[in-house]
N, C-alpha and C positions, 0 to 999 in steps of 0.2 A: 518429353512425355510428362515431365512434371507440370509444366504449364498447361498443357492440354487437360490433364486430369484435376488440377488443383486451382487453376486461375479462371474465374468467371468472367470470360471475355469472348462471348460467342461470335462477334466479328472476326476474331483472330484464329478461330478453329481451323478453318480450312487450310490456312497458310501453315499452321503447326502441323497438322495432318500431313501435308505435303512433304514437309521437312522430315517428319517421322518416317514416311515411306521411303524418301530418298536415302536416308541414313541406313534403313534397314537393308535396302538394296546394296548399298555399298559394303557394309558388314558382311553380308551373305557372299557377295562376290570375293571379297578378301577370303573369307573362309573356304570358298570352293577352290580358290588359288593355292591356299596354304591350310589344308585341313588339320594340320598339327597345332594350329593356333586355337582350335576351339576349346580344348581342355583349359589351356591359359586363360582365355576370355571368361570361361565359367568359373574359374578360381579367383580371378580379381574382380568380377562384375560388381558385387556389392560393395567392395572396398573403393571402387572408383566413384561411388555415389556422392562422396563429400565434395567434389569439384563441381558438378552441376548444382548441387544444393547450395553452395556458397554463392554462386552466380545468380541463380533464380531468386534466392532470398534477398539479395541486394536489389535486384530489379523490381520485386514485389514485396516490399516489406510489410504490407498489410495482410499478406497471405501466410497462413500457418502450414507450412511444409512438414512432412514426417522426418524426423531425424534419423531414422533407420530406412534403408532402401525398401520402398514398398513393391518393387519389381523383382523378377527372377529373370535369368538369362533367356528364358523361353519366350519373353516378350519380343526379342529380337527376330523371331522367326514367324511371328504372326503376320497375317495380311490385314 
């Protein structure tokens, strides 16, 4: 989601969007199988941001990504 929102690379958008959709489906499937995980996911969501931030910053050093998570867990449930 960081790449899609902050990296200006229109030829890659479709692939990134497909990956986002697939991961949302997987997360929602896991949550439907174990609904008790939802509160945990929401409690750690913003703390987990540092891992993808580190990776995407390394891969796209010329892009300025926000240091704090710009997303909320609601983004996982959007279509």
